[in-house]
C-alpha positions, 0 to 999 in steps of 0.5 A, a space after each residue: 831612863 836618862 833625860 835629854 842630856 843623856 840622849 845627847 851624850 849617847 849620840 856623841 858616844 855613838 859616833 863612829 870612832 877613828 878608823 883603827 882607834 880600837 884595833 889594838 885592844 880588840 886584837 889583844 882581847 881575841 888573843 886572850 879570849 879565843 884560845 880559852 874558848 877554843 880549848 873549852 870547846 875541844 875538851 868539852 865535859 865539865 870544863 865546857 859546862 863551867 865556862 858557859 855557866 859563867 858566861 850565863 851568870 855574867 850576861 845575866 848580871 850585866 843584863 840586870 844592870 842594863 835594865 835597872 832604870 828601864 820602864 819596861 818590866 818585861 825586859 828583864 825576864 826577856 833578856 834572861 830567857 834570851 841568854 839561857 836559851 842560847 846557853 842551853 843550845 850551845 851546851 846541847 850542841 857540844 853534847 853530841 859525842 860525834 859532831 858536838 865539837 865540830 858543830 860548836 867550833 864551826 858556829 864560833 869561827 863563823 861568828 868570829 869571822 863575821 865580826 872581823 870581816 865586818 870590822 875590817 870591811 867597814 873601816 876600809 870601805 865605809 859607804 852607806 849605813 846599814 841601819 843608821 837609826 839603830 847603829 850609826 857605825 854599821 855599814 853595808 860594806 861591813 855587813 857584806 864583808 862579815 858575810 863573806 868572811 863567815 862563809 870563808 871561815 865556815 869552808 875552812 873549819 869544814 875542810 879542816 875537820 872533815 876534809 870536804 865541803 859542799 854548797 851546803 857548807 856555804 849556805 849554812 855558814 851564810 845563814 848563821 852569819 846573817 842571824 849573827 848579824 841580826 843579833 848584833 843589830 838587836 843588841 844595838 837597838 836595845 842599847 839605844 833604847 836603854 841609852 847606853 853605848 856598851 853593855 859593860 866595860 869588861 873586855 877591852 875594845 868590845 865593852 861587855 859580855 853582850 857586846 862580844 856574844 851578841 852574835 853567838 847568842 842569836 846564832 846558837 839556837 838556830 844552830 841547834 835547831 839545824 842539828 836537831 833537824 839533821 839528827 845527832 851525829 851529823 855535823 851542821 854543814 852535811 
């Protein structure tokens, strides 16, 4: 762990950036990464397994790097278990021959829309901080904007893939969005405890893999649990 000067540097680094300072990098990263993710989910099979395996490996390496100066030995296995659980959950979801593709796309679009909606609402509206001691840049307006965007995305995906939506669709989308935001806050809390701003520098505008996938890591096990409850062959929103 770093000393007092490190904490001061972190405080400076965590000051909210200019309103649209990182927008161009975020858009570029999304235009590159989103089609790859969608193609992998759509094709499924070994291609999707390899993508998830590569992400698990990358996240593990990134996590070990973050924890190298940690005073808590249990943090390393806990983070690894968290990553593996999410990876197994999303692989299990996709393996359903009838609902797997739809379920994973539903999950991803909700998490992506939540992130985009929170970013735009937070920058445009601002206002009171959501959790200033954990993540100074997050606002209540951003959280609500992300939630509404996630619900809209869930309704859109469900309508596009199945042709119909119900109140349950909106409820499931809202649940997954709230869990994803919880995963975002959890990652921010851990980074603050480790005195780092970003989990890495792999993705322009986003930082590391954890910075990009924190919502998916939290929401994937919940989506898998919902699918397990509903039974194989039934999409999450029905």
